[in-house]
N, C-alpha and C positions, 0 to 999 in steps of 0.2 A: 827884795832878793836882789843879790849884786848878780850881774850880767859880764860876762868874758866874750869879747869877739875874738877869736883866733885868725889873725889877719898877718900877711907879709907886710912888712913896713913901706915898701913901694907900691901897694895896690891902693894908688890914691883913688881912683874912680870908684872902686868897691866900698873903700873905707866912708866915701862921701856920701854914699847909696844908704851904706847900714847907719851911719851917723843921724841921717833924715828920718828913717822909719824909727830907730831907736828915740829919738828925740821928739817925733810926735806921738810916739807912745808914751811917753813919760818915763822910760826905763831908766834906772840907775846903771850904767854901763862904762868899761874901759876896754881899749883895744890891748891884745896880748899878741906880742910880735911871734910870729909863727916862726919855726925852726926849718931850715933849708936843709932837706934830707940829702941833698947831695955833697954835704960838707961834712956828713956823718956815715955815711953809706959804708965807707971802706974800713971803718973802725969799728971792731970787733966788740968795744966796750958799749957802743950803741946800736948795733946791728949784728944779729946772729943768723946768719944765712942759711947755714945746716938746718938749725930749729926750723925756721922758716919754710923750707923746702919739705921738712919732716911734717911739720902740723898743716901747712897751706897746698903742699905739694907743688909748690912753685918757689921761686925767688920773688922777694917784694921789689917794686920800683923805689928809685931814691923818694920821690915824692911821697910815696906811701908811709916811709919811713920818717920823713920829717911830718908828717901829720900826726903818727902815733905817738912820736916824742913830745908835740905840740901839746896834745890833749893829756898826756902824762904831766906835763909841765904844769898844765893849769890846776891839775889834780892836787899837786905838792903846793901850789900857792894856795888854794882854798884850804887846806890842813894849815899851813904857814900862818895864814891870817885869822884863825880861828872862826871861819865863817861857818855856819850851821848848814847852809846849802847855797848852790849857785846855778845860774842860768848859763849854760856854755853854748854858744852859737859860733858856726863858720861864717866868713865874710861875704859867702853867696847866698845866704838864708833870707827868704822872703817869709816876713811875719804877718801873721793876720790881724787884723784890727781888735780882735777878742783876746789876744794873747794877756794883756796886762790884768783883765778880768779872771782869767783861768788861773794865772801865777797867784793873784789874790786868793782864790777859793783854795787852790792847793797849800799855801802856805798856812791858811787859818785852820785847815781841818784833813788834809789828806797826806801831807807829807810825813813820813817817818824816816829816822835815822836808818841808814843801810839801804837807802832807796835810789835806784837809778829811772827817772822817768823819760820815757821817750815822747817828746813832742811833735816829732816829724812823721816818722812811720811806725805804724803798728798794723800789720795786715790781718793776723790773725790771733784770737784770744780764747781764752778759757769760759765756756758756757756759763752763764750765770755770775759772771764776775763785774759786768756791766754796771756802773754807778752814773748817774748824771751829775754834771760839773755845773755847766753855764752855756745856754740855749742849746745847740746842736752836739755839744761837745760831751764827752763821757770818759770816764779813767776805767781801764781794764787791766787785766792781768793777761800779759801776752804768752803765747805758746810758740813752739819749734825756734826758740830764740837761737839756739845753735845753728839752726840751717838758713838764718838770714831772712827771718821774718822781720827783724828788726833793723836790717843793714842800713846803713847811713848814720851820719853823726853831724849835722848841720844844726841840731836842736834838741838839747835835753838837759834835764836837771839832774846834779847829783849832790847827794847830802856829803856832809864831812866825813862819816862814817863810812859810806862808799867810796870817796875820793882817799882815804887812807887803805883802803882794802886796796885799790886797783892801781895805786901810783907806782907801785915796783913791779908789777907782775909783768909788764911787756916792756922791762929795761934790762939787757939791751932788746931791741925791738924784733918779735918772732913773728906777729901777724898785724893787719892793719887796725887802724883805731875803730872802726865799727864791727870789726868782729866779735860781737858782745858775748858769746856763747864760752868764752874761756873764762869769763866773770862770772858764769853763773851760779857758783857754789859760793861765792864771796859777796853778793849785794842780791837784793831783792827788786826785781824789774817792774815797771807798771808802763802802760801806755796810755796815750790819747788817741781817742778815735772821734771823727773818722780820719782814716789814714791819709798822709800826706794834705793836710788841708791848715792845721794850727802854725806848722812850719813847714816849708819845702823849699828846694834848691833851687836857683835860677840857673837852669840847663842850659841858657843861652851863652853864659860864661864860662871860660876856661877856670878850673878850681885853682886857687892861690894856694891851697894847704896841700894838694896834691902836684902843683906846679905843671902838670904834663895833661893834656886831652881834656876834651868837654866831657863834663858828666853826663853819663846816659840818664835819661828820665826811668825812675823805677815807677810799676805798677804791681798791684796786689796778685798775688798768684795763687793758685790753689794748693792744698796742704799736700797732694802727691807729686806737686813740683818740689817743695821742699824736701819732701821725703827722699825724692830721686836724687836731687842735689847732695842730700846728707849721705846717701848711699855712696856716690859717686867719690866724694871728697873724704869722706871720714872713716870708711871701712876698708881695711886691706883689700877684700874681693872687690870692691867697687873700684877702687885705684888701679889693682891690677886690669881688670877688663878695661877701665877707661884708655890705660897705657897701650894695651894690646889692640884696640880698635884705632888708636892716633898711629900706630907703627902700621897697620893695614894700609891705612888711608894716605901713609906719608906725611903725616902731619908733627911726627916726633923722631 
């Protein structure tokens, strides 16, 4: 399985650490130069602020635009090279020693064209879908994808069919790379549990693909948290209430 690591060209310390991990695990990899969002942010061919505010209820940051463009570019590369599937990593990923074994099991038996498999985060999944893979790791069918159950994109597998389906959806960029809910009718999602174990982000580093600010640690939330988030963000009534409260509190 080919591995693409999305990283800014000048991120030498990150690249060195990632290279050490990948070579230790014996994975076939190459670095894929990340796109600097600030260079594309003001170009409507690459970023659609009106649609972003309609979909996300806010403008995106330049780093988010660059991150989304970078992931979309990798999808195009997978299709162009005719790869059946690939592992996509961001350069702040911390890899579990069992990752190669999990990838081998997935390649031999579990991956189907059209799949996107979350290796980093999957907080909630469909009851009865859990299938053992290797040691403590299992594959599951995620739920609440639209509401952020799988938010984060530091490590996941994408098949050629899924890459082809997703490559143009977010060009110009309208939502962050890890807002997977917008792809849910185009691909089939799977996840690896325990969540935040096989791959996780090094939260002590500033994200190079988003270029601004330290990534916050994510923890599993309750289903009610996701439903509440979905109500506030994705329903007209919820948005109206959210903005009304913000105005009352003087935050808008």
